[in-house]
N, C-alpha and C positions, 0 to 999 in steps of 0.2 A: 173708023174715023178717029184721028188723033186730035187732042185738044192742046192748046198752048198754055203752059202753066202761067199763073199770074205773076206780075212783076214782084220781085222780092229783094229787099235790102237787109243785110245782116251786118250789124255793127257791134263789134266786141270792144268794150272799153275797160281797161285794167287800171286799177288805182296803183299809185306809187311805183311806176316803172319808168326808168330813164331810158332814152333811146340807146345809150351806150352799151346796154346789155344784150342787144340783138346783133346777130351776125350780119344782117343786111345794113347795119350802121357801123360796121367795121370791127365788131368784137370778134376776136380770134380764139378766145378761151372759154366761151359760154356757148354750148351747142343749141341752136334754135332752128333746126332744119324745116319745121313746118311753116314758121313765119318767113324764113328765107325763101321757101318755095312760093309762098304767096307773093313775095316781092318780085320773084322771077316771072310770075304770071300776071303781074300788074305793074304798079308804079310805087316807088318809094319817095316820099317827100323828105328831103334832107334837112330842111330847116323849119321844124314845126315847134311852136312854143305855146305853152298854156297861158291864157290870159289871167288865170287865177281869179282874183276879185276885181280886176279893172273893168271887165265886161261881164254881162250876165252869161254864165257858162254855156258852152255850145252843145252840151249833150244832156245836161240834167239841171239847167238853170232856167231863167225866164225865157230865153230864146227858144229852148226846147219846148216849153209849155205853149208858146205862141205857135210854133211850127206844128205841134200836135193838132191844134184846132184846125189849121188849114188842111193838113193831111187828111183828117177825118172828114172834113167837108168834101174832099175830093174822092171819098170812098175808099181810102186807104186805111187798113187796120194798123194800129200802133200797139206793139206788144213789148212788154218789159219783163226781163228775167234777171233775178238777183238772188244771191244767197245771203244777203244782208238785210236787216230791218231798215237800215238807213243807207243811202237816201231812198226815200219812198218814191214810187212812180208818180208822175203827174196825174191830175184828175182825168178820169175817163179812159186811161190807158189800160189795156188788158194786162193783167199780172197773174199768170197761171200759178197755182201753188207748186212748191218744190216737191219733187219725188224724194222721199226721205229714206228709201230703201237702197242699201248697197253702195259701196264706194265712198270716197270722201266728197266733200261738198262741191268741189269744182267739177268732178265727174258727173255728179247728180245734176248740177246746174246745166251743163252742156247737154246731157241726155234729155232733160226735161224740155229744153229749147228745141232740140232735134225732133222730139216726138210731136211737138206742136207744129213745127214747120212742115213735117211730113204729112200731117193731117189737114193742113190748109191747102185746099186746091180750088178755091173759089175767088177770094178777094186778094188784090195787091196788099202787101204787108211790109211794114218797117219793123224789124226786130232788133231790140237793143239788149245786149247781154252785158250786165255789169259784173265784172270779175273782181273780187276782193283778193288782192295778193297778200294782204297783211293778216287776215284772220287766222287763228290757230286751228280752224276746223279742217284744214288740209295741210299737209306738210310733204317735203320731199321724201322719196323712198329711201330706205336704209342704204340701198346699193348706190343711189345717186350721191348721198352724203358721203359715203365711204370713198367713192372714187374722187370726189372733190377735195375732201379734207385730208386724205392720205394718212389716216390714223389719228389726226387731231380731233379734239372734241368740238362739235359745232358750238357757236357762241350762244345759240338759243335752241336747245334740244327739241322743243315743241314746234319749232318753225314759225313762231309768232313774231312777226316783224315789229309789232307794237312794243315789244320788250326791248327793242334795240335803240331806243331813243336816249342817246347820251351825247354830251357835248364833245367828249374826247375819249379815245380808247388807245391803249398801247398798240404799237404797230402789229405785233403778232395777233392781237385780238381783232384788229381791223382786217387782217388777211382772212382769218376764220369767219368773220362777219360777212365779208364779200363772197367767200366760197359758199357759205350757207345761203345767202341771197341768190347766188348763181344757181344753186341746186333747185331753188324754188322756181326760178325763171325757166329752167330746163323742164321741170315738171309741168309748168304752165304750157310750154310749147308742146310737150308730148300729148297733153289732153286736147289742146286745140288741133293738133295734127289728126288725132283720132276723130274728132268732130268733123273736120274737113273731109276725111276719107268717107265717113258716113254720108255726107252731103253728096260727094261724088258718086257713090254707089246708088244713091236715090235719084241721080240725075238732076240735082238741085243746085249744084255748085256753079257750073259754067254760066248759067243764065242770070245769076244773082250779082248784085253789087255787094261786095264784101269788104269791110274795112276793119282794121285793127289799130287802136290808138290807146292813149292813157290820159288820165286827168292831170297828172303831174309826176315829176320824177321823185327819186328817193336818194338823198345824199348818203354816202357811205364813207365819210371821213375825208373827202377830196379837199375840202376847205375847212378842216378842223370842226366839222359838224356832222352828226349822224341823225338820220331821220328828220323829223320836223322840229328839232331842238332850237333852231334859230331861223328867223324869217329872212333867209338870204336867197337871192335870185341868181345864183351861179348856174353854170351849165348843167350840173347834175340835178338841179331842181326844176328848171323851166324848159329844158329840151326834151321833148317827148317824141315817141314814134308815131308815124301815120303811114300805114301801108294799105293800099287800096287796089282792088281788082274790079274793073267795070267791063261788062260784055262789050266787045268791040273796041275797047280802049288800048292804050299802049301796053306792051309787055316788056319786062326786064328794063323798065325805064326809071329814070331818076329826075326829080325836079328840084332846082335850087331855090325856088320861090319861098318867100316868107309866109308861112302858113300858121293858122291857129285853129283850135277846135270849133270855133264859131263858123268856120267854112264848111263844116259837114252838112248843116241844114240846107243851105242853098245848093250844094252839090247833089244831095238827095232829091231836092225839088226838081232839078233838071233831069235826073234819071227817070223820074215818074212823069215827065212831060209837063211840069208846072213851071210857071215863071219864077225864077229864083228870088226868094225874099232876102234882100241884102240890107234891110233897114236897121239891123243891129250890128253892122260892121262886118258880117261874114261875106265871103265871096265864093261864087261857084268855082270849083276846081276843074270843071268839065273841059275848058280849053287846054289846061295843062295835061289832063288825062289823054286828050286827043293829040298831044304833041305840039300844040301851037306855042310859039314863043311869046307868051303874054306876061306882062308885069302885073301881078296881083296887087302888090302894095310896095311902097318904098321903105316903110319901117313898121315895126310892131312893138306894142307896149304891153308889159306885164306888170302886175302889182300884187302885193301880198300884205293883207291886213293893214294897209296904209302905213306899213313900217318901211317898206322898201319897194322901189320901182325900177324898171329897166326899160331901155329903148334899144332895139336891135335893128340895124340895117344889114345889108349884105356884107358890109366891110367893117362895121364897128358895133360894139355893144357897150352901152353906158349903164352902170349900176349906181343908183342914187338912193342911199339910206335917208329916210325922212323921220322915222319914229324916234321918240325920246330915248328908248332903250338902245338905239343904235347911234347915239350921239358921238361916240368915239370911232365909229366905222367910217372911213373916208369914201368918197365917191371913187368909182373905178372905171377905167376905160381899157377895153381889150380889142386888139385888131383881129378881125375875122376874115376868113375861116382859119387863118394860120395858127392862131392861138386858141385851139378848140377847148382846151382844158382850163383856160383863163388863169395862167400863172405869171404873165408879164404885164403888170398894171402900168399903163401909159398915161394915166390921168395927169400926172405932174409934168410929163414931157410934152404932151400935146393938149395943152390947156385950151387952145382955140377950138379944137374939135369937141372937147368935153363941154365947154361952155355952150357951144351952139346946140349940141344934142340935149343938154340940160334945159335950155330955154324952150326947145320944141316939146320936151316932155311936159314942162309946166303949162305950156299953151294947150296941150292936149287935155291934161287933167282939168284945167280951168273950163275948157269948152265942154267937157263931159259933165262937170258939176252944174254948169249953166244950161245944159241941155241944148247947146248950139252946135254940137259936134257934127250933126248931119245937115246943118243949115248954112253955116258960114265956113267955107273951107279954110284950113290952116295954111299959113305960108309954107311953101315947099322947103325942103332941106337944100342946103347949098350943093351945087353940082359937084364941087371938088370933094365933098364928103360922100356923095353917092357913087363917085367914080373910083374904081380900085386904085390903090396906091402902087407905085413902082417898087 
């Protein structure tokens, strides 16, 4: 007599990873075959943006805490794996100790998670694996660095991205910096690929919901800033990956919808047969995964330390500096998706569009502060702004 394995959701969340460094997002010089294969087996969300501190984070903030309580009431185990002391797991979440023997921390982290997953054959489970791309406890292999840098010295020999925070670097240093970072991304992909193969061999891969995303991107000099030196919300900081495989869902699919990490919770709800909780702004992605032409939202807002905010539609992105430290930084307007890398600022040429988006952004922030965001609907954006330009 065969038994059906319990429902399983495995969610890998990496810190400091821009979507632009994955092959499934168009990168042609950084090899990420494991994540590209996951994209081929599931769906890639093209326009995913981190809310940062505008909303309570979708995977390790207040919304995650609220979701955990509901999941546990439904008999679902919630398990947290991380190789970092911070962020600490929410209350009552299982946090197994790390295996400290053999390999660097990323390999140990994934091995520890795999051992727990293989041993769990009774209860449905939601497994979160928090991957620290920045810590120096693991680094690219010498071979990977050598092939990337072609004889040049890595900017940071220990592989510690925290040491890369500078406001400006010479062009040759930026090239070495990006190559060092790319080597770390390739090492990340290699370890994840081995983790996925182990899941396949244990017959645990195909029946699980598996997602890969990040909490925010990592600037590498694209707008004269490296790391978190400046609170700027350009493409390289707020555009993050989300690749998801769901049993029975679309394969080799792409979605142009505007997505945020707060959508993960309601999507997991629906996978486990629960009513999606969309009270904190997240939306279930299940219709998109099924291939339905559904509009999730018309626009998305991000914010960073109350210094800078952005409003993104399918066709436009407004960046609005608000903090005193950014008094000399102008508002910016970019046409999307044509100007992916945000090099042609149209704010002074299309002031009517910039003014309308700025007004909507302030309406949103005011409603958020007054706690009326879910009570009184905001006025819709003008149709000419939501319609693609000729």
